[in-house]
BAKEPA-612320 format. One record per residue (C-alpha): residue in one letter; x, y, z. Coordinates in Angstrom, 1 decimal. Layout:
N
<code: A u: X v: Y w: Z>
...
//
This chain:
223
<code: M u: 0.0 v: -0.3 w: 0.1>
<code: I u: 3.1 v: 2.2 w: 0.7>
<code: I u: 4.4 v: 1.5 w: -2.3>
<code: V u: 1.2 v: 2.5 w: -4.1>
<code: V u: 0.7 v: 5.9 w: -2.6>
<code: I u: 4.5 v: 6.6 w: -3.2>
<code: R u: 4.1 v: 6.4 w: -6.7>
<code: T u: 0.8 v: 8.1 w: -7.0>
<code: L u: 2.2 v: 11.3 w: -5.2>
<code: I u: 5.3 v: 11.0 w: -7.8>
<code: L u: 3.4 v: 10.7 w: -10.6>
<code: Y u: 1.2 v: 13.3 w: -9.4>
<code: T u: 3.9 v: 15.6 w: -8.8>
<code: L u: 5.4 v: 14.9 w: -12.3>
<code: V u: 1.8 v: 15.7 w: -13.9>
<code: I u: 1.5 v: 18.9 w: -11.8>
<code: V u: 5.1 v: 20.1 w: -13.0>
<code: A u: 4.2 v: 19.2 w: -16.9>
<code: L u: 1.1 v: 20.9 w: -16.8>
<code: R u: 2.9 v: 24.1 w: -15.2>
<code: L u: 5.4 v: 24.1 w: -17.7>
<code: M u: 3.1 v: 23.9 w: -20.3>
<code: G u: 1.7 v: 27.3 w: -19.2>
<code: K u: -1.5 v: 29.0 w: -17.5>
<code: R u: -4.5 v: 28.2 w: -19.5>
<code: E u: -8.2 v: 27.7 w: -19.1>
<code: I u: -9.1 v: 24.2 w: -20.5>
<code: G u: -11.4 v: 26.4 w: -22.9>
<code: Q u: -8.3 v: 28.1 w: -23.7>
<code: L u: -6.4 v: 25.3 w: -24.7>
<code: Q u: -5.0 v: 24.3 w: -28.2>
<code: P u: -6.4 v: 21.4 w: -29.6>
<code: F u: -2.5 v: 19.6 w: -29.7>
<code: E u: -2.9 v: 21.0 w: -25.6>
<code: L u: -5.6 v: 19.5 w: -25.2>
<code: V u: -4.5 v: 16.0 w: -26.1>
<code: V u: -1.3 v: 16.2 w: -24.4>
<code: I u: -3.2 v: 16.7 w: -20.9>
<code: I u: -5.6 v: 13.9 w: -21.4>
<code: M u: -2.9 v: 11.1 w: -23.1>
<code: I u: -0.7 v: 12.3 w: -19.6>
<code: S u: -3.3 v: 11.7 w: -17.4>
<code: E u: -4.3 v: 8.6 w: -19.1>
<code: L u: -0.2 v: 7.8 w: -18.5>
<code: A u: -0.3 v: 8.6 w: -15.5>
<code: A u: -2.9 v: 6.5 w: -14.1>
<code: I u: -1.6 v: 3.4 w: -15.5>
<code: P u: 1.3 v: 2.8 w: -13.4>
<code: S u: -0.5 v: 4.6 w: -10.4>
<code: E u: -3.0 v: 1.3 w: -10.2>
<code: N u: -0.7 v: -1.4 w: -11.5>
<code: V u: 2.4 v: -1.6 w: -9.4>
<code: G u: 3.6 v: -4.4 w: -12.2>
<code: I u: 4.1 v: -2.0 w: -14.5>
<code: P u: 7.3 v: 0.1 w: -14.0>
<code: L u: 7.4 v: 3.8 w: -12.8>
<code: L u: 9.3 v: 5.0 w: -16.1>
<code: S u: 6.9 v: 3.2 w: -18.1>
<code: G u: 4.8 v: 6.1 w: -17.0>
<code: I u: 7.3 v: 8.7 w: -16.6>
<code: I u: 9.3 v: 8.2 w: -19.8>
<code: P u: 6.2 v: 8.7 w: -21.6>
<code: I u: 5.0 v: 11.7 w: -19.5>
<code: L u: 8.3 v: 13.6 w: -20.4>
<code: V u: 8.3 v: 12.4 w: -23.9>
<code: L u: 5.0 v: 14.4 w: -24.2>
<code: L u: 5.8 v: 17.5 w: -22.6>
<code: L u: 8.7 v: 17.7 w: -24.8>
<code: T u: 6.6 v: 17.3 w: -27.8>
<code: S u: 4.4 v: 20.2 w: -26.3>
<code: L u: 7.1 v: 22.4 w: -25.3>
<code: T u: 8.5 v: 22.2 w: -29.1>
<code: L u: 5.5 v: 22.5 w: -30.8>
<code: A u: 4.6 v: 25.6 w: -28.5>
<code: W u: 7.8 v: 26.9 w: -29.7>
<code: V u: 7.8 v: 26.4 w: -33.2>
<code: S u: 4.0 v: 27.6 w: -33.5>
<code: L u: 5.6 v: 30.6 w: -31.5>
<code: K u: 8.2 v: 31.4 w: -33.8>
<code: S u: 6.5 v: 30.9 w: -37.5>
<code: E u: 2.7 v: 32.0 w: -38.3>
<code: T u: 2.5 v: 29.3 w: -41.0>
<code: A u: 3.2 v: 26.8 w: -38.4>
<code: R u: 1.0 v: 28.4 w: -36.2>
<code: T u: -1.5 v: 27.8 w: -38.8>
<code: I u: -1.2 v: 24.5 w: -39.5>
<code: I u: -0.5 v: 23.3 w: -35.7>
<code: C u: -3.5 v: 25.4 w: -34.1>
<code: G u: -5.7 v: 26.3 w: -37.0>
<code: S u: -6.7 v: 29.7 w: -37.8>
<code: P u: -10.2 v: 32.2 w: -36.7>
<code: S u: -13.3 v: 31.5 w: -38.9>
<code: I u: -15.7 v: 34.2 w: -39.1>
<code: L u: -19.3 v: 32.7 w: -38.9>
<code: I u: -21.0 v: 36.5 w: -39.2>
<code: Q u: -19.7 v: 38.9 w: -41.7>
<code: R u: -21.0 v: 42.7 w: -41.8>
<code: G u: -24.1 v: 41.4 w: -40.1>
<code: K u: -24.4 v: 38.5 w: -42.3>
<code: I u: -24.2 v: 34.7 w: -41.3>
<code: L u: -21.9 v: 32.7 w: -43.1>
<code: E u: -23.6 v: 29.8 w: -44.1>
<code: D u: -20.3 v: 27.8 w: -45.7>
<code: E u: -18.4 v: 28.6 w: -42.5>
<code: L u: -20.6 v: 27.2 w: -39.9>
<code: R u: -20.6 v: 24.0 w: -42.2>
<code: K u: -16.9 v: 23.9 w: -42.4>
<code: N u: -17.0 v: 24.4 w: -38.6>
<code: R u: -19.4 v: 21.9 w: -38.0>
<code: Y u: -21.3 v: 24.9 w: -36.2>
<code: N u: -25.2 v: 25.1 w: -36.1>
<code: L u: -27.9 v: 27.8 w: -35.5>
<code: T u: -28.4 v: 26.7 w: -32.0>
<code: D u: -25.0 v: 27.1 w: -31.3>
<code: L u: -24.4 v: 30.0 w: -32.6>
<code: L u: -27.6 v: 31.5 w: -31.0>
<code: E u: -26.3 v: 30.0 w: -27.6>
<code: E u: -23.0 v: 31.8 w: -28.0>
<code: L u: -24.4 v: 34.7 w: -28.5>
<code: R u: -26.6 v: 34.7 w: -25.5>
<code: I u: -23.8 v: 33.7 w: -23.7>
<code: K u: -22.1 v: 36.7 w: -24.9>
<code: N u: -25.1 v: 39.1 w: -24.0>
<code: V u: -26.3 v: 39.9 w: -27.2>
<code: P u: -29.8 v: 38.2 w: -27.3>
<code: N u: -30.3 v: 39.7 w: -30.7>
<code: I u: -28.4 v: 38.2 w: -33.9>
<code: A u: -29.1 v: 41.3 w: -35.6>
<code: D u: -27.2 v: 43.7 w: -33.3>
<code: V u: -24.2 v: 42.0 w: -34.3>
<code: E u: -21.3 v: 42.7 w: -37.0>
<code: F u: -19.0 v: 40.5 w: -36.4>
<code: A u: -18.6 v: 36.9 w: -35.1>
<code: V u: -15.4 v: 35.0 w: -35.0>
<code: L u: -14.9 v: 31.6 w: -34.0>
<code: E u: -11.3 v: 31.4 w: -31.9>
<code: T u: -8.9 v: 28.5 w: -32.5>
<code: N u: -9.5 v: 27.9 w: -29.0>
<code: G u: -13.1 v: 27.2 w: -29.8>
<code: Q u: -14.6 v: 30.0 w: -28.1>
<code: L u: -16.7 v: 32.8 w: -30.2>
<code: S u: -15.6 v: 36.8 w: -30.3>
<code: V u: -18.5 v: 38.9 w: -30.8>
<code: F u: -18.0 v: 42.5 w: -32.3>
<code: P u: -21.9 v: 44.4 w: -31.9>
<code: K u: -22.9 v: 47.0 w: -34.7>
<code: S u: -21.1 v: 50.6 w: -33.4>
<code: Q u: -24.9 v: 51.7 w: -33.0>
<code: K u: -25.8 v: 48.8 w: -30.7>
<code: R u: -22.5 v: 48.8 w: -28.5>
<code: P u: -22.3 v: 50.0 w: -24.8>
<code: T u: -21.7 v: 53.7 w: -24.9>
<code: I u: -18.3 v: 54.7 w: -23.0>
<code: P u: -16.9 v: 58.1 w: -21.5>
<code: E u: -14.8 v: 58.6 w: -24.5>
<code: D u: -18.3 v: 58.6 w: -26.7>
<code: F u: -18.7 v: 61.9 w: -24.7>
<code: H u: -15.1 v: 63.1 w: -24.8>
<code: I u: -15.4 v: 62.8 w: -20.9>
<code: P u: -12.0 v: 62.4 w: -18.9>
<code: T u: -11.6 v: 59.9 w: -16.6>
<code: Q u: -9.1 v: 59.3 w: -13.8>
<code: F u: -7.0 v: 56.5 w: -13.8>
<code: E u: -7.9 v: 53.0 w: -11.8>
<code: G u: -5.4 v: 50.7 w: -11.0>
<code: L u: -5.6 v: 46.9 w: -9.5>
<code: P u: -7.1 v: 47.2 w: -6.0>
<code: I u: -3.6 v: 45.9 w: -3.5>
<code: T u: -5.0 v: 43.5 w: -0.8>
<code: L u: -4.0 v: 44.9 w: 2.9>
<code: I u: -5.6 v: 41.6 w: 5.0>
<code: M u: -6.8 v: 38.1 w: 3.8>
<code: D u: -8.3 v: 36.0 w: 5.9>
<code: G u: -6.8 v: 37.3 w: 8.8>
<code: K u: -3.1 v: 37.8 w: 7.7>
<code: L u: -1.7 v: 41.1 w: 7.4>
<code: N u: 0.3 v: 41.4 w: 3.7>
<code: S u: 3.2 v: 43.7 w: 5.3>
<code: T u: 4.7 v: 44.2 w: 1.0>
<code: N u: 1.2 v: 45.3 w: 0.0>
<code: L u: 1.0 v: 47.6 w: 3.2>
<code: Q u: 4.0 v: 49.2 w: 1.8>
<code: Q u: 3.5 v: 49.9 w: -1.7>
<code: S u: 0.3 v: 51.3 w: -1.0>
<code: N u: 2.2 v: 53.8 w: 0.9>
<code: K u: 0.4 v: 53.2 w: 4.3>
<code: D u: 1.5 v: 52.2 w: 7.7>
<code: L u: 0.1 v: 50.0 w: 10.0>
<code: A u: -1.4 v: 52.7 w: 12.5>
<code: W u: -3.8 v: 54.0 w: 9.6>
<code: L u: -4.9 v: 50.6 w: 8.5>
<code: K u: -5.9 v: 50.2 w: 12.5>
<code: R u: -7.5 v: 53.5 w: 12.5>
<code: E u: -9.7 v: 53.0 w: 9.5>
<code: L u: -10.5 v: 49.2 w: 10.9>
<code: N u: -11.5 v: 51.0 w: 14.4>
<code: K u: -13.8 v: 52.9 w: 12.0>
<code: Q u: -15.4 v: 50.3 w: 11.1>
<code: S u: -15.8 v: 48.7 w: 14.9>
<code: I u: -12.9 v: 46.1 w: 13.7>
<code: N u: -10.3 v: 45.8 w: 16.6>
<code: K u: -8.1 v: 43.3 w: 15.6>
<code: I u: -6.7 v: 42.3 w: 12.0>
<code: E u: -7.4 v: 38.7 w: 13.0>
<code: N u: -11.2 v: 39.6 w: 12.5>
<code: V u: -10.8 v: 40.8 w: 9.2>
<code: F u: -11.7 v: 38.8 w: 6.6>
<code: L u: -10.4 v: 40.6 w: 3.4>
<code: A u: -9.5 v: 44.0 w: 3.6>
<code: S u: -8.3 v: 45.8 w: 0.0>
<code: L u: -7.3 v: 49.3 w: -1.3>
<code: D u: -8.4 v: 50.8 w: -4.8>
<code: S u: -6.3 v: 53.3 w: -6.8>
<code: A u: -8.7 v: 55.9 w: -5.2>
<code: G u: -7.8 v: 55.5 w: -1.6>
<code: A u: -11.1 v: 53.9 w: -0.7>
<code: L u: -10.6 v: 50.9 w: 1.8>
<code: F u: -12.8 v: 47.7 w: 1.2>
<code: V u: -13.1 v: 45.9 w: 4.7>
<code: Q u: -15.2 v: 42.8 w: 5.4>
<code: A u: -14.8 v: 41.4 w: 8.9>
<code: K u: -15.3 v: 37.8 w: 9.1>
<code: Q u: -18.2 v: 36.1 w: 10.7>
//
């Protein structure tokens, strides 16, 4: 039993390292060759972890080969546009200038039900509002509404706006992030004063505290 546990942990660690080396992607953003590699790696890792009679190297070596292949294909597609088109394919325009391209739908085996469903997911319930719809190589649909149907932005009215940066997390689950506090140009005394204003006297009682670029502090106490 101990041998099975050790073999499983070794293969699990190897798979995690392999996936990390492949890069940070969601499943829906994977290219076809990346998805195939992940499926094959999971299968190869499962076989030796279940059967002690199979040498551990019989699972490790194929996983390393697949990882090397995946990294090589990713590097080649990064350097060559032609290789990228062959390996990953190219985007397909399903709606062009408000007109549905039936040939592209058939070519990609994409029916109208799928198209309308994806448009609803993108918060575009009316297909008449769409100027372009592009089926990306990872299977996701990019939708571009007609200019008169897109949401307005301050630039449309020539309204100047202030810079909005990312909020900085100061406290998470009762633990102070001293590095972030220093980067925000605030000190511990200021933070405690702000917490006292919200009737919180201990940092350990804070579930989350974050500071936005405008200097507003969001605080939620633990329940």
